[in-house]
C-alpha positions as CSV (number, residue, x, y, z in Angstrom):
1,M,-11.1,-9.5,2.2
2,Y,-9.2,-6.5,3.2
3,I,-6.1,-5.1,2.1
4,L,-4.6,-2.7,4.2
5,E,-3.2,0.3,2.3
6,L,-0.6,2.5,4.2
7,Y,-1.0,6.5,2.5
8,Q,1.0,9.1,2.5
9,N,1.6,12.2,0.1
10,D,1.7,10.1,-3.2
11,Y,3.2,7.5,-2.4
12,S,0.9,3.8,-1.2
13,K,1.8,1.0,0.0
14,D,-0.3,-3.3,0.2
15,L,0.7,-4.0,3.7
16,V,-1.4,-7.1,4.2
17,V,-4.5,-8.2,3.6
18,F,-7.2,-9.9,6.6
19,D,-10.2,-11.9,6.1
20,S,-12.2,-9.1,7.7
21,L,-12.1,-5.8,8.9
22,E,-12.1,-6.2,12.5
23,E,-9.2,-8.2,12.2
24,G,-7.6,-5.4,10.6
25,K,-8.7,-2.9,12.7
26,E,-7.3,-4.7,15.8
27,F,-4.1,-4.8,13.9
28,V,-3.6,-1.2,13.2
29,S,-4.8,-0.6,16.8
30,K,-1.0,-1.9,17.6
31,I,1.0,0.9,15.7
32,P,1.9,3.7,18.3
33,G,0.2,6.7,17.8
34,Y,-2.7,5.2,15.4
35,A,-5.3,7.5,15.6
36,I,-9.7,7.2,14.3
37,E,-11.7,10.5,13.5
38,K,-15.0,10.3,12.7
39,E,-16.2,13.7,10.1
40,D,-19.9,13.7,8.8
41,N,-20.3,10.0,9.3
42,I,-17.2,8.6,8.1
43,E,-14.0,7.2,9.7
44,Y,-10.6,8.6,9.3
45,E,-7.9,6.0,10.4
46,Y,-4.2,7.5,10.3
47,F,-0.7,7.5,12.4
48,N,2.2,9.7,12.7
49,P,5.6,8.3,12.0
50,K,7.1,9.9,14.4
51,N,5.6,8.1,17.6
52,I,7.2,5.2,15.9
53,P,10.9,3.7,17.0
54,D,13.6,2.8,14.6
55,Y,12.8,-0.4,14.7
56,M,9.3,-2.6,15.8
57,E,7.7,-5.9,15.2
58,I,3.9,-5.9,15.0
59,I,3.4,-9.8,16.0
60,Y,-0.2,-10.5,14.3
61,N,-1.5,-14.2,14.3
62,E,2.6,-15.5,14.8
63,N,3.1,-13.4,11.8
64,I,5.7,-11.3,12.1
65,V,5.5,-7.3,10.5
66,P,8.2,-5.0,10.9
67,L,7.4,-1.4,10.9
68,S,10.3,1.4,10.7
69,R,9.7,5.3,10.9
70,F,12.5,4.3,8.2
71,M,9.9,3.4,6.0
72,F,7.8,6.5,5.5
73,N,9.3,10.3,3.9
74,S,8.7,12.6,7.2
75,E,6.7,13.1,10.0
76,E,3.0,13.4,7.9
77,N,0.0,11.5,8.6
78,V,0.2,8.7,7.5
79,E,-3.4,7.2,5.6
80,I,-5.1,3.9,6.9
81,I,-7.3,2.7,3.9
82,W,-8.9,0.0,3.7
83,K,-9.5,-1.8,0.2
84,E,-12.5,-4.6,0.2
85,I,-11.1,-7.7,-2.0
86,S,-13.3,-10.1,-3.2
87,N,-11.9,-13.6,-2.7
88,L,-12.7,-15.6,-6.0
89,S,-11.7,-19.0,-3.7
90,V,-15.0,-18.5,-2.5
91,T,-18.3,-19.9,-4.5
92,K,-21.0,-17.0,-3.9
93,D,-23.0,-17.3,-7.3
94,K,-23.0,-13.5,-7.3
95,V,-21.8,-9.8,-8.1
96,I,-18.6,-9.7,-6.2
97,D,-18.6,-7.2,-3.4
98,G,-17.5,-3.5,-3.7
99,Y,-17.3,-0.6,-6.5
100,S,-16.1,-0.5,-9.8
101,K,-15.1,3.6,-11.4
102,I,-17.2,4.0,-14.7
103,D,-16.6,6.6,-16.5
104,A,-15.5,9.4,-13.7
105,Y,-17.9,8.4,-11.0
106,V,-18.0,5.0,-8.5
107,I,-20.7,2.6,-9.0
108,N,-21.8,-0.3,-6.7
109,N,-20.9,-2.8,-8.6
110,E,-24.3,-4.5,-8.0
111,E,-25.3,-1.5,-9.5
112,V,-23.3,-1.2,-12.1
113,K,-25.3,-3.4,-15.9
114,A,-28.3,-1.3,-14.9
115,Y,-26.1,1.6,-14.3
116,I,-24.7,1.4,-17.6
117,E,-27.5,0.0,-19.7
118,E,-29.7,2.8,-18.4
119,R,-27.1,5.3,-19.3
120,E,-27.0,3.9,-23.1
121,T,-30.1,3.8,-23.3
122,K,-31.0,7.3,-22.7
123,Y,-28.2,8.4,-24.7
124,N,-28.9,7.0,-27.3
125,M,-32.8,8.5,-26.8
126,I,-31.3,12.0,-26.7
127,K,-28.7,11.1,-29.4
128,D,-31.7,10.2,-31.9
129,F,-34.1,13.0,-31.1
130,L,-31.5,15.3,-31.2
131,E,-30.6,13.9,-35.3
132,N,-33.9,14.3,-35.9
133,K,-34.5,17.6,-35.4
134,G,-31.2,18.1,-37.7
135,Y,-28.3,18.0,-35.3
136,E,-24.9,15.7,-34.4
137,V,-24.2,14.9,-31.7
138,D,-20.9,13.1,-30.2
139,R,-19.9,12.2,-27.3
140,S,-16.8,13.8,-25.0
141,F,-14.6,13.9,-22.3
142,F,-14.5,10.6,-21.5
143,G,-11.9,10.3,-18.6
144,S,-12.1,13.8,-17.4
145,E,-13.2,14.8,-13.9
146,D,-16.5,15.0,-14.8
147,G,-17.1,12.4,-17.2
148,E,-17.9,11.9,-20.4
149,A,-20.6,14.7,-21.7
150,I,-23.1,15.2,-24.5
151,L,-21.7,17.8,-27.3
152,Y,-24.1,18.7,-30.3
153,R,-24.6,21.2,-33.4
154,K,-26.3,21.9,-36.4
155,K,-25.6,19.7,-39.2
156,E,-23.1,21.6,-41.5
157,T,-21.9,23.8,-38.6
158,K,-18.6,24.1,-37.4
159,D,-19.5,24.7,-33.5
160,W,-20.1,22.7,-30.8
161,H,-22.2,23.0,-27.5
162,F,-22.1,21.3,-24.6
163,L,-25.9,19.6,-23.3
164,C,-25.0,17.4,-20.2
165,H,-22.5,15.1,-18.4
166,L,-23.5,11.2,-18.6
167,D,-23.1,11.3,-14.3
168,P,-25.4,9.8,-12.4
169,S,-27.9,12.5,-12.2
170,F,-28.1,12.0,-15.8
171,L,-30.2,8.7,-15.3
172,E,-32.5,11.2,-13.2
173,I,-33.9,12.5,-15.3
174,K,-38.0,11.5,-16.4
175,D,-39.0,13.3,-19.9
176,L,-35.6,13.1,-21.9
177,K,-37.5,15.3,-24.6
178,E,-38.5,18.1,-22.1
179,Y,-35.0,17.7,-20.6
180,V,-33.2,18.8,-24.2
181,K,-36.0,21.1,-25.3
182,E,-35.2,23.0,-21.8
183,L,-31.7,23.2,-22.5
184,M,-31.9,24.1,-26.2
185,E,-34.9,26.5,-25.3
186,G,-35.4,28.7,-28.6
187,L,-32.9,26.8,-31.3
188,L,-35.5,23.6,-31.6
């Protein structure tokens, strides 16, 4: 299922839902001034409220959807955003479609479990390695723009030092000990 979200500035409105993206696109094509542009293989859909009359109705499957230029704050474009949502009333016996935000990163739902397990395993390996070398380890910056990171300091000192972020590229590191040694060159 797909939710049609209309977004302008900081205002968003979930308008209606469709069983398929094709049905949704058929509906939005009826909005006066609807446009679609492609940039780097990404589609951007929008309309400008100045093209909408004071009041109109879009009829779709005998449903009447009222639309008015007064529903929007200005003549700035209104973005059309499609949000895929799983219908749990339908049995599928699989991970739901879509993505989840893990810390500061968006991960495909089918990959979330493996992503978290690998991230935590690698973090614990680095933590154990540094603690065995006489360092304290901390995780900081959860929820920040760049996401959670590993900090370290020599035991019984005050200053913490940044090691790395726990981002998707963190999972690509093959030799963790060598990676840490390179980052901390001269300290270990």
